[in-house]
C-alpha positions, -999 to +999 in steps of 0.1 A: -488+199-083-460+178-099-485+150-106-501+173-131-470+173-154-475+137-167-511+146-179-497+155-213-487+119-221-521+102-217-539+132-232-518+131-264-516+094-266-507+076-298-524+086-330-541+052-335-552+048-298-564+083-289-567+096-254-560+071-226-589+078-203-579+052-177-545+070-172-561+104-170-586+091-143-558+074-124-537+106-123-568+126-113-576+102-085-540+101-073-539+139-073-570+141-052-557+116-027-523+134-025-540+167-020-561+153+008-530+137+025-511+169+022-539+190+036-544+166+065-507+167+073-506+205+072-537+206+094-521+182+120-488+201+121-503+237+121-497+243+158-463+226+162-442+255+149-421+259+180-415+222+189-380+208+187-374+176+167-350+151+183-327+129+162-347+098+168-380+115+159-363+129+127-353+094+117-388+081+121-402+111+101-378+104+073-385+067+072-422+072+072-419+099+045-402+075+022-429+049+027-456+076+021-438+088-010-437+052-023-474+046-017-485+080-031-463+075-062-479+041-069-515+055-067-517+064-104-508+029-114-533+014-090-561+037-099-557+032-137-554-005-134-520-008-150-505-023-119-523-056-126-523-057-164-496-077-181-501-064-216 
């Protein structure tokens, strides 16, 4: 949902360059992957409503969540190809 907010920037673009279609495609691909990951995690955790989470397990969940957020946040750059360009 929040990845849809930056769509205004590549769609508006600069006047001389026009719409940045690589960025739009990168954001769309990242949104699809994030939606798939979110749906999968919701499906996995659907029956675990009454389970207790111990402190050690909570630390692992938080650590893995940071790594997952880092990877999912980098997806628009990877998909649009701007992660490798130096211009």
